[in-house]
N, C-alpha and C positions, 0 to 999 in steps of 0.2 A: 761766925761772930756777928753777934745781934746788929739787926737793922733796927735803925733810929726809923721809923715813919711821923712823919708831921700830918696831925687830923687834915689840918688843908690841903694839903695835896690831895688824900683822900677822899674831900670833899668838889674839889676839882676833875678827880679822873673819874667822879661818879656820875656829876652834873653833864660832863664832856660826852661820856660815854651812854649816856641819857639822850640827849638832845642831838648825840651827832653833830657837835658844833660847837666850836669854842665862843665864837659872836654871841650865841643864847645862851650858852653856858656864862659869861661871863657878865651876861645881863641879870641871869636870875642871881648869881652872887655878888655880883655890886661890885667885879674887880675890871681890870683892865684886859684886855684882849693879851696883852703882853704877860700881866700877871700870871693869866690863866697857863697861860701856854710854858713859861717858867715852872712853874709848878708843876705841869706834869711832868716835864722835864727831868725834874731837879727826883720828882719820886721815880722814872723809868731810869735815873743812873744808880739814884739808890737800889734800886732790886736788880740791876743788871740785867731788865728785858725788855723789848717794846711792847710797849702796851696797845698801843695805835700803828696802823699804817696809813702813812701820809701821802697823799698824790692830788699837787695843786691843793685845788681849796676842799676837797673832798677827807673824810676819814672812817675808817673804818676802826673794829677789834680787831688784834690778834687772835691767835688761836688761845696764850698766857691769859690776854685779855678780855676776854667773853668767860673764863674761868677762875678769873679772880674778880671778877665784878659784883658776883653774890654776896662771897664774901666780904667786902666793902659795902655794900651798897644794903644790906640787910642790918647788920649794926645801927648804919646813919638812920637806917628806916626806926629801929630800937629806940634809940639814942634820944630821935626826933617827938615817936608817941610817947614817951615816958616825959621828956620836958612838957608837951602838951598836958598831957594828964595829971599832971603835978602842978605846971605854972601857966595852966590854959591853952587854947588851942592858939594856934597860928593864924589870922588872915587870911592867910593866903590858902586857894582849894587848889587841891591836885587830884586828878585825872588820871588814872594808870591806867594806860592802853596797852593790849598784848594782839601782836599782830606779824606776821615773817617781816623776817629783816630786808625783803623789798618793799613790801608797803611802808618800810618805815623809811626808808631812801626817799621814797615816790614822795610819801608824807612833805619831808625835811624840807626842801625849799618854797612849801605853803603855807605853814605854818604860823611865818611871821603875820598871815592874814588873823587867823583867830588870835591871837597873842594882842593883835592891835585892840580887837574889838571885846577881847578880856582880858584885860592887862593884870587882873590878880591873879588870875587860876596859872598854875603848873601843870604841867603833863609829861610824866612819867614813861617812860613808853620799856615794855618786857618783849623782848624778842621771843618769838611761840616755840622756836627751837629749840630756848634756852627755858624751859620749863621746871621749875623749881620745885619740890614736895616742902620745901620752908617756905615757900613765899606766904607770907602771914596777911597782907595788905589787898583787901579784894579787889580784882581786874572790873573797873567801871565798864569798859566797852572792848569788847573782843570780837575781832574781825579775822574771817575764816575764807581760805581760798579753795574750796574744793570741789569738786562735779555736781552738774546740776542735780541731777538723779539722787544725789547724796542727801540733798538738802532738809535737813525736816522742814515740817508745818510751825514752827515756831521763830524760824530761824529769815530775818527779811536780807532779800537780795539786795546786795549797788550797783552793781557791776555788770557791762554786756563784754566779753574779750573776746583778742581775735590772736590768733599767735601770728608769727611774722619772725622768716630765717634776718640774723643780722650778721657781718663780717665788720671787718677792720676799715677804717674809712683810709686807708693808704693801700689796702689789697688793689690784687689788679683787675681789672672788670671781664676777667672772661668769664663769670658768672650771665649767662643770656636766661636761664627757665628753670626749671624746678630741677630739672635730668642734673644740669652742671652740679646743682649743690652738692652730689653725692661722691664729686670728686674733688671735696674740699675738703681737711679735717675735721669730722666733728665731737662738737664739745657735748658731752650729754650731763643735763641735769638731774640727778640720783631724784629716785621718786616721781620725775615726771620723764621715765625714758620712753615714754608713747608720744614725744611730740615728735621727734623726728618724722616715724611713718604716720603719726595721723595729718602731718603737714602733707609731708611728700602724695599721700594717696588723694589726697583733692587733686592731685596733676597726673595722677595715672602712674605712678614712678616706685620700682618696686624697691625694697631699702630692707639691706639685713640690720638688722639691730644689733649694734654694739661691735659693728666691724671694725674695731679701734676707734682710735678718737683718745678727746679726754675727760676724766669725770670730775664733775665739783658738785657742790651740796647747794647749791643757793644762786639764784639768777642773777643776783650781785655779783658774785662769783665769776658767774658766765660770761657778762659785760664784759669785767678786767680784764681776761682769756683773750674775748676778742678784739678789743682793743685795742692787745700789746701783739693783734696777728699771729693768732697762736690757734685761730678755728674759725669754723664757724657755729653757730647754736641757730636753734627756734626758741624763743621766748615769750611770751604774753606784752604784747604792741605797747599797752602802757608802761611799760618796764623797760622797753627797749628807747623809746620816746625820751623817757626820763634821763636816761644814762646821755644819749644825743644833747639835749637840752642844758645837760649839767657839764659837758666840756667831753665826755669820753671820745675817743677817737673810733665812734660807728657809725656804719652805715645799712639800711636795709638791705639786701641781695634778694627780695623779691614781693609778690604782692600778701597781703594777710590774709588768711581764713579763719571761718569761726569755729570759736573753742566754748564748748559744754561745760566750760568750768567757770564760777563766778565768786568774786568775792561777798561774802555775807557777813549780817550781824550774827553772833551765834549766841544762844538763850545765856542769856546770865543769872543764875540760878542764886548767886551771891550777892546779888543787888535785892532787897526789898521793897524800898522804896524810889519810888522817881524822884532824880534829885534835877533840878531845872538846869546847872551847870552842864551835866552830863547831856540830857536833852540839849542842850545848846551845842555840844560840841558833835552828838550825832547827825545832827541837821545842816552843821558847816558841811560834816563829812559827806552824808547827800547830793550836796550838791555841788562836790568837789568831782563825785563820781557822775554826775550827770551833765557832766560840761564836758 
C-alpha cells in the first residue's frame, strides 16, 4: 500500500535530527514544539517505525532513523538549492559541521549561546560515522577525535582529554580502587577497545581484553548502558561529565588519567575562501574547549 508522506513531516524530522532538539527545530521552522512533536509522531505512525529514541528531554536517532535521514535530507537540500538558484538565496546562512555523535551531543546544550550571538545562522550537523558519498554540500567545519601522534601539521588541536570510569548512579559502592573495576561487567566501545587496558595500566592492574562484557559503537550508547546499570565503561571525561549534566544516572568510579587523544579541526580542502561566519563559529568552539 502506498504511503502518503507530507513534506512538512519530513522537514520536521530533518530539523529535529539535525538539532537533536524539538525546541531548536521548532524555532527554525517557525512552529510550536507541540506542532513539531505531532508531525514527528504522525510520520512515525505512517511509516510504522520509531525514528527517535526518547528518554526524558533527550533524543537519539534509532538505527532506521539514521538510515532514513540521508534519504530525507538530500532531497530537501537539493530543493532548497534549486529554489535559491532560481529565485535568489535565503538570507539565512547555514554552517555544515561534521563531528562525532558524542561531540554533537556535548555541543547540543551549548549551541543556544552561539545562536543568540548569530540569530541568522543555521547549523547543520553531519554525524561523522554516517559519512555519505552522495553528500553535495561542502563541510565548513570538520572536527575529528584522533591520537595526537596521528595529527598532521595542518590540524589545529582543540582539546586536552582524560579518561574516567563510570558506573550507574544507583550501583553499589563496592568500587574502592581500580582493581575493583575488573569485577564489574565491562562495556567496550568499538574502535576504542584500548581504553580499558590503558586506564588500568595507570594503576598497575592487569586486564584481559574482551573477557566478556557488552560492546557498543558510540560513547553516547555507552553512557546509556551505564545509566541502566548494565556495567562500567571507561570514556573521555568530557562526555561523561556532559551525560551527568544532562541528567543521566551516572557517577564517576575512579580518578581520571591523561589520554593521548584529542579533538582537532581537520584540514578542510572543500572550502577555498575564508568565511567570517564560519570563523566566528570556530572561534566560539575554541572558547568552549578551553573552558
